[in-house]
C-alpha positions as CSV (number, residue, x, y, z in Angstrom):
1,M,-21.2,10.2,-29.5
2,G,-23.7,8.1,-31.5
3,C,-26.6,9.4,-29.5
4,S,-27.5,12.2,-27.9
5,S,-27.0,13.0,-24.2
6,S,-28.8,15.3,-21.6
7,K,-27.3,17.3,-18.9
8,A,-28.6,17.9,-15.5
9,A,-30.1,21.0,-14.9
10,G,-28.0,23.4,-13.0
11,G,-25.8,22.0,-10.3
12,S,-27.3,20.9,-7.3
13,R,-25.7,21.6,-4.0
14,H,-26.0,18.3,-2.3
15,N,-27.1,15.1,-3.5
16,T,-29.8,15.5,-6.5
17,P,-32.1,13.0,-7.8
18,A,-31.1,10.1,-10.3
19,R,-30.7,11.6,-13.8
20,S,-32.7,10.9,-16.6
21,G,-32.3,10.9,-20.2
22,K,-33.9,13.5,-22.9
23,G,-36.9,10.9,-23.1
24,G,-37.9,11.1,-19.6
25,A,-36.8,7.5,-18.6
26,N,-35.5,7.1,-15.6
27,T,-31.8,5.9,-15.5
28,G,-32.0,5.7,-11.7
29,F,-31.7,2.9,-9.3
30,V,-32.0,-0.5,-11.2
31,T,-33.1,-3.0,-8.7
32,S,-33.8,-6.9,-8.5
33,V,-35.7,-8.7,-5.9
34,N,-32.9,-9.0,-4.2
35,D,-31.7,-5.4,-4.1
36,R,-30.9,-4.8,-0.3
37,P,-28.0,-2.3,0.6
38,S,-25.9,-3.6,3.1
39,S,-26.7,-2.7,6.5
40,H,-23.2,-3.2,8.2
41,H,-23.6,-3.0,12.0
42,S,-19.7,-3.4,13.6
43,T,-19.6,-6.3,15.6
44,L,-16.9,-4.8,17.6
45,I,-17.2,-1.5,19.8
46,E,-15.6,0.8,17.6
47,G,-12.9,3.4,19.1
48,L,-12.6,7.1,19.2
49,R,-13.0,7.8,15.4
50,Y,-16.1,5.7,15.7
51,N,-17.7,7.8,18.3
52,M,-17.1,11.2,17.2
53,V,-20.7,10.5,15.1
54,K,-23.2,10.4,17.7
55,L,-26.8,8.5,17.5
56,K,-29.8,10.8,19.4
57,D,-33.0,9.8,20.3
58,V,-34.4,13.4,20.4
59,N,-36.4,15.7,18.1
60,L,-34.5,17.5,15.6
61,E,-35.9,20.9,16.5
62,D,-34.5,20.4,19.8
63,L,-30.7,20.6,18.7
64,Y,-31.2,22.4,15.1
65,T,-32.9,25.2,13.6
66,V,-34.4,23.9,10.2
67,T,-34.1,26.1,7.4
68,E,-36.3,26.4,4.2
69,E,-33.8,26.2,1.8
70,E,-33.6,22.8,0.4
71,L,-30.6,21.1,-1.4
72,G,-32.3,18.6,-3.1
73,S,-34.0,15.0,-2.8
74,A,-31.8,12.0,-2.3
75,G,-34.0,9.8,-4.4
76,M,-36.1,6.9,-2.1
77,G,-38.1,9.7,-0.5
78,C,-35.3,11.4,1.3
79,I,-34.6,15.0,1.0
80,V,-31.5,17.2,1.9
81,R,-32.0,20.7,3.9
82,T,-29.9,23.2,5.5
83,V,-30.2,23.3,8.9
84,R,-28.5,25.5,11.7
85,K,-26.7,24.3,15.1
86,K,-28.4,26.2,18.0
87,A,-25.4,25.8,20.5
88,T,-23.1,27.2,17.7
89,G,-25.0,28.8,15.1
90,E,-22.8,26.5,12.2
91,M,-24.9,25.3,8.9
92,F,-25.2,21.7,8.1
93,A,-26.5,19.4,5.8
94,C,-29.4,17.3,6.6
95,K,-30.6,14.4,5.3
96,S,-34.2,13.3,6.1
97,F,-36.3,10.6,5.7
98,N,-40.1,10.5,7.0
99,M,-41.3,7.0,7.7
100,Q,-45.3,7.8,7.0
101,S,-44.4,9.6,3.9
102,V,-43.9,5.9,2.3
103,P,-46.9,3.5,3.2
104,D,-45.6,0.6,1.9
105,K,-43.9,-0.9,5.4
106,K,-41.3,-2.8,3.8
107,V,-40.0,0.1,1.7
108,Q,-39.8,1.9,5.1
109,V,-37.6,-0.7,6.3
110,K,-35.7,-0.7,3.3
111,I,-34.8,3.0,3.5
112,R,-34.2,3.4,6.9
113,N,-31.6,0.4,6.9
114,M,-30.1,2.3,3.6
115,L,-29.7,5.7,5.8
116,R,-28.4,3.5,9.0
117,N,-26.0,2.0,6.4
118,E,-24.7,4.7,5.0
119,I,-23.8,6.7,8.9
120,E,-22.0,3.3,9.6
121,L,-20.0,3.7,6.9
122,L,-19.1,7.2,7.4
123,R,-18.4,6.6,10.9
124,S,-15.8,4.3,10.0
125,L,-14.1,6.3,6.9
126,D,-11.8,9.3,7.6
127,H,-10.7,10.6,4.4
128,P,-10.2,14.3,3.5
129,N,-12.3,13.5,0.3
130,V,-15.2,11.9,2.0
131,V,-18.3,13.8,3.7
132,R,-18.0,14.1,7.2
133,A,-20.9,13.0,9.4
134,Y,-21.7,14.4,12.8
135,E,-24.9,12.9,14.1
136,R,-27.9,10.6,13.4
137,I,-31.0,11.7,15.3
138,E,-34.0,9.4,14.9
139,S,-37.7,10.4,16.5
140,G,-41.2,10.4,16.0
141,G,-40.7,8.2,12.7
142,C,-38.1,10.4,11.1
143,I,-34.6,9.4,10.9
144,H,-32.0,12.6,9.8
145,L,-28.2,12.0,9.3
146,I,-26.5,15.6,10.0
147,M,-23.3,15.8,7.3
148,E,-21.0,18.6,6.5
149,L,-22.5,20.9,4.3
150,C,-20.6,21.4,0.8
151,E,-21.5,24.7,-0.4
152,G,-19.9,24.4,-4.2
153,G,-22.6,22.3,-5.8
154,D,-21.7,18.8,-7.8
155,L,-19.3,18.6,-10.2
156,T,-21.9,20.0,-12.9
157,R,-22.0,23.4,-11.5
158,R,-17.9,24.1,-12.8
159,E,-18.1,22.8,-16.2
160,P,-16.4,23.4,-18.5
161,Y,-13.2,21.9,-17.2
162,T,-10.1,21.7,-18.9
163,E,-8.2,18.4,-19.1
164,A,-5.6,19.5,-16.2
165,Q,-8.3,20.5,-14.0
166,A,-10.1,17.0,-14.7
167,A,-6.8,15.2,-13.7
168,V,-6.5,17.0,-10.4
169,I,-10.4,16.3,-9.7
170,I,-9.9,12.7,-10.9
171,C,-6.8,12.3,-8.6
172,K,-8.6,13.1,-5.6
173,V,-11.9,11.5,-6.2
174,L,-9.5,8.1,-6.7
175,R,-7.6,8.7,-3.2
176,A,-10.9,8.4,-1.6
177,I,-12.0,5.3,-3.7
178,V,-8.5,4.0,-3.0
179,Y,-8.9,4.5,0.9
180,C,-12.7,3.2,0.8
181,H,-11.5,0.0,-1.2
182,R,-8.7,-0.6,1.5
183,H,-11.2,-0.4,3.9
184,G,-13.4,-2.8,2.3
185,V,-16.3,-0.5,1.0
186,C,-17.3,-0.4,-2.0
187,H,-19.4,3.0,-3.3
188,R,-21.5,1.6,-5.9
189,D,-23.0,4.8,-7.2
190,L,-20.2,7.3,-8.2
191,K,-21.4,9.6,-10.5
192,F,-20.9,13.9,-11.2
193,E,-24.0,14.5,-8.5
194,N,-21.9,12.3,-5.9
195,V,-19.2,14.6,-6.0
196,L,-19.4,18.0,-4.2
197,W,-17.4,21.0,-4.3
198,E,-16.5,21.6,-0.5
199,A,-16.9,25.8,-1.6
200,P,-17.8,27.8,-4.4
201,G,-14.9,28.4,-6.3
202,R,-13.9,28.0,-9.7
203,G,-12.2,25.3,-12.0
204,A,-10.2,22.5,-9.8
205,D,-9.9,25.0,-7.1
206,G,-10.7,23.7,-3.7
207,E,-11.6,20.0,-2.4
208,P,-14.4,17.2,-4.0
209,K,-15.8,15.4,-1.4
210,L,-17.6,11.9,-2.2
211,I,-21.4,11.7,-0.8
212,D,-24.2,9.5,-0.9
213,F,-23.0,6.1,0.5
214,G,-26.4,4.9,0.9
215,M,-26.1,2.2,-1.5
216,S,-22.3,1.5,-0.5
217,R,-21.3,-1.8,1.4
218,K,-18.5,-3.7,2.9
219,F,-17.4,-6.0,0.7
220,A,-15.2,-9.2,1.3
221,R,-12.2,-9.9,-0.9
222,G,-12.9,-12.3,-4.1
223,A,-16.2,-12.3,-2.8
224,Y,-19.1,-11.0,-5.4
225,M,-21.5,-8.2,-4.7
226,R,-24.8,-9.0,-6.6
227,E,-27.2,-6.1,-6.0
228,R,-27.8,-4.1,-9.0
229,V,-27.8,-0.8,-7.6
230,G,-26.8,2.4,-9.0
231,T,-27.1,5.1,-11.9
232,V,-27.0,3.6,-15.4
233,Y,-25.0,6.1,-17.0
234,T,-22.0,5.8,-15.0
235,M,-22.9,1.6,-14.0
236,A,-20.1,-1.0,-14.9
237,P,-21.6,-3.7,-17.3
238,E,-21.2,-6.6,-14.5
239,V,-23.5,-4.8,-11.9
240,L,-26.3,-5.2,-14.8
241,R,-25.3,-8.5,-14.8
242,G,-25.4,-9.0,-11.3
243,E,-21.8,-10.4,-10.5
244,Y,-19.1,-7.8,-9.9
245,T,-16.1,-6.5,-7.0
246,E,-14.9,-3.0,-6.4
247,Q,-13.8,-3.0,-9.4
248,A,-17.3,-1.5,-10.4
249,D,-16.2,2.0,-9.0
250,V,-12.8,1.5,-11.5
251,W,-15.3,1.8,-14.1
252,S,-17.9,4.8,-13.1
253,I,-14.5,6.9,-12.3
254,G,-13.7,6.0,-15.9
255,C,-17.1,7.3,-16.8
256,M,-16.4,10.6,-15.0
257,A,-13.1,11.2,-16.1
258,F,-14.6,11.1,-19.7
259,Q,-17.3,13.8,-18.8
260,L,-15.0,16.0,-17.3
261,I,-12.8,16.2,-20.2
262,A,-15.1,15.8,-23.2
263,G,-18.2,17.7,-21.4
264,E,-20.7,14.9,-21.8
265,P,-21.2,11.3,-21.1
266,A,-19.6,8.4,-22.4
267,F,-22.4,6.4,-22.9
268,E,-26.1,8.2,-21.4
269,C,-28.6,8.2,-24.3
270,E,-32.0,9.3,-24.4
271,T,-33.6,6.0,-23.5
272,E,-32.1,3.6,-20.8
273,A,-32.4,0.6,-23.4
274,D,-30.2,2.4,-25.2
275,T,-27.4,3.5,-22.8
276,M,-27.5,-0.2,-21.8
277,V,-26.6,-1.3,-25.1
278,K,-23.5,1.2,-25.3
279,L,-22.2,0.2,-21.9
280,Q,-22.8,-3.3,-22.5
281,T,-21.0,-2.8,-25.9
282,V,-18.4,-0.4,-24.4
283,T,-19.2,2.3,-27.4
284,Y,-17.9,5.4,-26.6
285,S,-16.3,8.0,-28.6
286,W,-14.6,11.5,-28.1
287,P,-15.9,14.8,-29.4
288,R,-14.6,15.2,-33.1
289,G,-12.3,18.1,-33.3
290,M,-11.8,18.0,-29.6
291,A,-8.0,17.9,-28.7
292,V,-7.5,15.3,-25.9
293,S,-4.1,14.0,-24.9
294,S,-3.0,10.5,-25.7
295,E,-2.3,10.0,-21.6
296,A,-6.1,11.3,-21.2
297,K,-7.3,8.7,-24.0
298,E,-5.2,6.0,-22.5
299,F,-6.2,6.8,-18.9
300,V,-10.0,6.3,-19.7
301,Y,-9.6,3.1,-21.7
302,K,-7.6,1.5,-19.1
303,L,-10.6,2.0,-16.9
304,L,-13.2,1.5,-19.4
305,K,-12.4,-2.1,-19.9
306,F,-15.6,-4.6,-20.3
307,D,-13.5,-7.1,-18.3
308,P,-13.3,-5.9,-14.6
309,T,-10.2,-8.0,-14.0
310,M,-8.3,-6.3,-17.4
311,R,-9.0,-2.9,-15.5
312,M,-6.8,-1.1,-13.7
313,T,-7.2,-1.3,-10.2
314,A,-7.9,2.5,-8.3
315,Q,-4.2,1.9,-6.8
316,E,-2.5,1.7,-10.3
317,A,-5.0,4.2,-11.7
318,L,-3.4,6.7,-8.9
319,A,0.1,5.9,-10.7
320,S,-0.9,6.3,-14.4
321,P,1.1,8.6,-16.3
322,W,-1.7,11.0,-17.1
323,L,-2.3,11.7,-13.2
324,R,1.2,11.5,-12.6
325,K,2.0,14.5,-15.1
326,H,-0.7,16.6,-13.4
327,C,-0.3,16.1,-10.0
328,S,3.0,14.9,-8.9
329,G,3.6,18.2,-7.2
330,S,0.8,17.8,-4.2
331,K,3.9,16.0,-2.3
332,V,6.4,16.8,0.2
333,G,9.6,17.6,-1.9
334,S,8.2,18.2,-4.9
335,P,10.1,21.1,-7.1
336,G,8.7,24.7,-6.2
337,R,6.8,23.7,-3.2
338,D,6.8,26.3,-0.2
339,S,8.2,24.6,3.1
340,S,7.0,27.3,5.5
341,M,3.8,25.3,6.1
342,L,5.4,22.3,6.4
343,A,7.9,24.1,9.1
344,K,4.7,25.4,11.1
345,T,3.3,21.8,11.2
346,L,6.5,20.4,12.4
347,N,6.5,22.9,15.3
348,S,2.8,21.9,16.1
349,I,3.2,18.2,16.4
350,R,6.1,18.8,18.4
351,E,4.4,20.7,21.1
352,Y,1.4,18.0,20.6
353,R,4.1,15.4,21.7
354,T,4.2,17.2,24.9
355,Y,0.7,16.9,25.5
356,G,-0.7,13.8,28.0
357,P,-3.4,11.5,26.8
358,F,-6.4,13.8,27.9
359,K,-5.4,16.5,25.6
360,R,-4.5,15.0,22.7
361,R,-8.1,13.3,22.8
362,A,-9.5,16.2,23.4
363,L,-8.1,18.1,20.5
364,M,-8.9,15.1,18.4
365,V,-12.6,16.0,19.3
366,L,-12.2,19.1,18.7
367,A,-10.2,18.9,15.1
368,Y,-13.1,16.5,14.0
369,H,-15.7,19.6,14.6
370,L,-14.3,22.4,13.1
371,R,-15.1,23.4,9.8
372,P,-13.0,21.4,7.2
373,Q,-12.5,24.5,5.3
374,Q,-10.5,26.0,8.2
375,M,-8.2,23.3,8.0
376,S,-7.7,23.7,4.6
377,H,-3.8,24.4,5.1
378,I,-3.4,21.4,7.0
379,R,-5.6,18.7,5.3
380,D,-3.1,19.9,2.2
381,E,0.1,18.9,4.7
382,F,-1.9,15.9,5.0
383,A,-2.0,14.6,1.6
384,K,1.8,15.8,1.1
385,F,3.1,13.5,4.1
386,D,0.5,10.4,2.5
387,A,3.1,9.6,-0.4
388,D,1.3,6.5,-1.5
389,D,-2.1,8.1,-1.1
390,T,-3.6,5.4,1.2
391,G,-5.3,7.6,3.5
392,A,-3.2,7.1,6.5
393,I,0.9,8.3,7.2
394,N,3.1,5.2,8.0
395,K,6.4,6.0,9.8
396,D,9.0,5.8,6.9
397,E,6.1,8.8,4.9
398,L,6.9,10.9,8.1
399,R,10.5,10.1,8.1
400,A,11.1,11.2,4.5
401,A,8.6,14.3,5.2
402,L,10.5,15.4,7.9
403,E,14.2,14.7,6.8
404,G,14.6,17.9,5.3
405,Q,13.6,19.6,8.5
406,G,16.6,18.2,10.2
407,V,14.7,16.1,12.5
408,Q,17.0,12.8,13.6
409,P,15.2,9.5,13.5
410,A,14.8,9.0,16.8
411,E,12.7,12.1,17.4
412,V,10.8,11.3,14.1
413,D,9.7,8.1,16.1
414,A,8.5,10.0,19.2
415,L,6.7,12.0,17.6
416,F,5.1,9.2,15.3
417,E,4.2,7.3,18.8
418,S,2.6,10.4,19.9
419,M,0.7,11.1,16.9
420,D,-0.8,7.6,16.9
421,V,-3.0,7.5,19.5
422,D,-4.7,4.5,18.8
423,Q,-1.6,2.5,18.8
424,S,-2.6,1.2,15.0
425,G,0.9,1.5,13.6
426,K,-0.2,4.3,11.2
427,I,-1.4,8.4,11.8
428,R,-4.8,8.6,10.7
429,Y,-6.9,11.5,9.2
430,F,-7.8,13.4,12.2
431,E,-5.0,12.3,14.4
432,F,-3.0,14.2,12.4
433,L,-5.5,16.9,12.6
434,A,-5.3,17.0,16.1
435,A,-1.4,17.3,16.1
436,A,-0.8,19.9,13.7
437,L,-3.9,22.2,14.7
438,G,-1.2,24.6,16.0
439,A,-0.2,25.3,12.4
440,M,-3.5,27.2,11.8
441,D,-3.4,30.9,11.3
442,E,-6.7,31.5,13.0
443,A,-7.5,31.0,16.5
444,W,-9.3,27.6,17.0
445,L,-9.6,27.4,20.7
446,S,-12.8,29.5,21.1
447,E,-15.0,29.6,23.8
448,T,-17.8,27.8,21.3
449,R,-15.3,25.1,20.1
450,L,-14.4,24.0,23.6
451,R,-18.3,24.3,24.6
452,D,-18.9,22.1,22.0
453,A,-15.8,19.4,22.5
454,F,-16.5,19.5,26.3
455,Q,-20.4,18.4,25.5
456,H,-18.7,15.6,23.3
457,M,-16.6,14.3,25.8
458,D,-19.7,14.6,28.3
459,V,-21.2,11.4,27.3
460,D,-24.1,11.4,30.2
461,G,-24.7,14.8,29.7
462,S,-24.2,15.3,33.2
463,G,-21.9,18.1,33.3
464,F,-18.6,16.5,34.2
465,I,-16.1,14.4,32.2
466,V,-15.9,11.4,34.2
467,Y,-14.7,7.9,34.1
468,A,-17.5,6.3,32.6
469,D,-17.7,8.8,29.8
470,L,-13.6,8.4,28.7
471,K,-14.4,4.5,28.8
472,S,-17.5,4.9,26.2
473,L,-15.7,7.6,24.5
474,L,-12.7,5.6,23.6
475,G,-14.4,2.2,22.8
476,R,-12.5,-0.9,21.4
477,E,-9.4,1.6,22.3
478,Y,-10.2,1.6,26.1
479,K,-7.3,0.8,28.8
480,P,-8.0,1.2,32.3
481,E,-4.6,2.8,32.3
482,I,-5.1,5.1,29.6
483,V,-8.1,6.2,31.4
484,Q,-6.7,6.9,34.6
485,Q,-3.7,8.6,33.3
486,M,-6.2,10.8,31.2
487,M,-8.1,11.5,35.1
488,K,-5.0,12.2,36.5
489,E,-3.7,14.8,34.0
490,A,-6.7,16.7,35.0
491,N,-5.6,17.2,38.3
492,L,-8.9,16.5,40.5
493,E,-9.3,17.5,43.9
494,P,-9.6,14.5,46.2
495,G,-13.2,13.4,46.1
496,A,-14.3,15.3,42.7
497,R,-16.7,13.8,40.7
498,G,-15.3,14.6,37.4
499,V,-13.5,17.4,35.1
500,T,-15.9,20.3,35.2
501,Y,-15.9,22.7,32.2
502,D,-13.9,25.5,33.6
503,Q,-11.1,22.7,34.2
504,F,-11.5,21.5,31.0
505,V,-10.8,25.1,29.5
506,E,-7.9,25.8,31.8
507,L,-6.3,22.6,30.9
508,M,-6.5,23.1,26.8
509,Q,-5.4,26.7,27.0
510,A,-2.7,26.1,29.3
511,G,-1.7,23.3,27.7
512,S,-0.4,19.7,29.9
513,K,2.5,21.5,31.1
514,T,1.3,20.9,34.8
515,F,0.9,16.8,34.1
516,V,4.2,16.8,31.9
517,E,5.9,17.9,34.8
518,T,4.0,16.4,37.4
519,E,4.6,13.0,35.3
520,M,8.8,13.9,35.0
521,S,8.9,14.6,38.7
522,H,8.0,10.9,39.6
523,L,10.3,10.1,37.1
524,E,14.6,9.3,37.2
525,M,17.5,8.6,35.0
526,R,19.7,6.1,35.5
527,E,23.4,7.5,35.4
528,E,24.6,5.3,32.5
529,V,25.6,5.0,29.2
530,V,23.7,4.8,26.1
531,L,24.9,4.1,23.0
532,G,28.5,5.4,24.3
533,S,26.9,8.6,25.3
534,P,26.1,9.9,28.8
535,A,22.2,10.1,29.7
536,V,20.4,13.4,29.5
537,A,20.4,14.0,33.2
538,P,21.6,12.5,36.5
539,R,19.2,11.0,38.8
540,G,16.9,13.2,40.1
541,V,17.6,16.1,38.2
542,H,15.0,17.0,35.8
543,K,14.9,19.5,32.6
544,K,11.4,21.1,32.2
545,P,10.0,20.7,28.5
546,S,9.8,23.2,26.0
547,F,6.3,24.8,24.8
548,D,7.7,27.4,22.5
549,R,6.8,27.0,18.9
550,T,10.1,28.0,17.6
551,P,12.1,25.6,15.3
552,R,15.0,23.5,17.0
553,T,17.9,23.6,15.1
554,S,20.3,22.3,17.5
555,A,20.8,18.7,18.4
556,E,20.6,20.1,22.4
557,Q,17.2,21.3,21.6
558,A,16.0,18.3,19.8
559,A,16.8,16.5,22.6
560,S,13.4,16.9,25.1
561,R,11.8,14.6,27.0
562,Y,8.1,13.5,26.3
563,V,5.3,11.6,28.0
564,S,3.2,9.3,25.7
565,D,0.5,7.0,26.6
566,G,2.8,3.9,27.0
567,G,5.3,5.9,29.4
568,A,8.3,8.4,29.3
569,H,10.9,8.6,26.9
570,A,14.3,11.0,26.4
571,V,15.5,12.0,22.9
572,L,19.0,12.3,22.6
573,P,21.1,13.8,20.0
574,H,22.3,12.2,17.0
575,G,19.4,9.5,16.9
576,R,20.2,8.0,20.3
577,S,17.1,7.5,22.4
578,A,17.0,6.5,26.0
579,S,14.7,4.0,27.2
580,H,16.4,3.7,30.6
581,M,14.0,5.5,32.7
582,R,11.6,4.2,35.5
583,V,9.0,5.4,37.8
584,A,10.2,6.5,41.1
585,A,8.9,4.2,44.3
């Protein structure tokens, strides 16, 4: 290595202080006078996914029991503790900052903006390998971020790793970074301490989660960022120069890949000055006598390029021979893959297609608040469907994933439309989770879960879900006709104030069969030939939708009707689609 390196003691369970060298030199945030983390405030009212994270002006102790267990500090005077939600008994991580702990008013504002920036970015990100945020609570000079509790410690906890394990970890981190970069977010502080294991385990088993977006910011393509932020031992040379792009994240991943394989940082020395010299001259060497594959060495070499324009992008790195060698079996159709979970997922999304807009969105709320460990199998399916690793599923990917199950193109179109709730042209992660919940082996429609989902949809806390609640929840996705359909689906009595909790439970447990049948009773099929085939049913005759979970193997079973936000359609055998349906006068 050319100089000695140090290890962080133990493995933190959440974000930790910045690393220090043996000589005690601070290798944490390097700042300039204009160092201001970008406080990203959207100019648009965001949609349902964004509104999953609540902003509350209450005392933390009103909603959570604060435990004595401190997970660590997050720098800048922030501490991270575990808290227990009183309503459900679930444990979360809480990142807190007390304004009174820092006397300097300018520093107070800076840290407060950093935390607000973090929650704003997490509200906009939806990826299996990005930590999930739930609430921001501000009261009495304190600001708290309630987040997913990752109990497996950071990457130091499971050292050492084999080369194959290192590849699996880097692959998942890269998927998260590709997603972030596609959404205009640069992390700017990637390191071992900012990747946590979702749960305890060994090797590369389980899911790594990217955390600590406090120093992250939105970036514009072609524009430089200039704030010198991050941690020196994984900091790109151009960040020290104060002129860089999102490619700085790629350098940091190269540093992490080296450390995962070699067991020690590539550039860290006893003093910060020596570390800076090494990284600016790109001086590193593999430990003598260590067997490292040529593919791994080439991967690291192509990420640790001094010139950022010569580095691989995050997307290019995912396609590297080293990662293809160790991670190619994670997609649908890979040799040796068990197809039983795929069949369960298909059955679930087929049933989801029969639901109305109210239940679909209620399931999205419920899925967001389930513990990620409960949905590990569904999460794995999402990764298999997402063939290009963009963090979303397009129609071609859905078609490719389901063609082996005998699903006809017309049904693929119908399934895609039902899952693409926000009509973005892609199925986002939590949209997929909502549709695939039925594939879970364990019960998820518990009373606690249902009440939690109801309270989230009851935005004003009145005890009723009313029109204004749904409008607020949908945000930019709001359309009057959708909310009207949602309220109609609840089958309220004339003059009813809104959806009560009991009505909500009945709707969720019984499915949306009542809604579908009610809507179908107002629809009629024209007696005409569609693509050379008679329509499914003559005028006035309607077949009830199927709600069973058994696989549909015949063309006749595949010819099921569904009701979507945009209207009703019939799916015909052999890929034919009937759109000649109208609402009866």
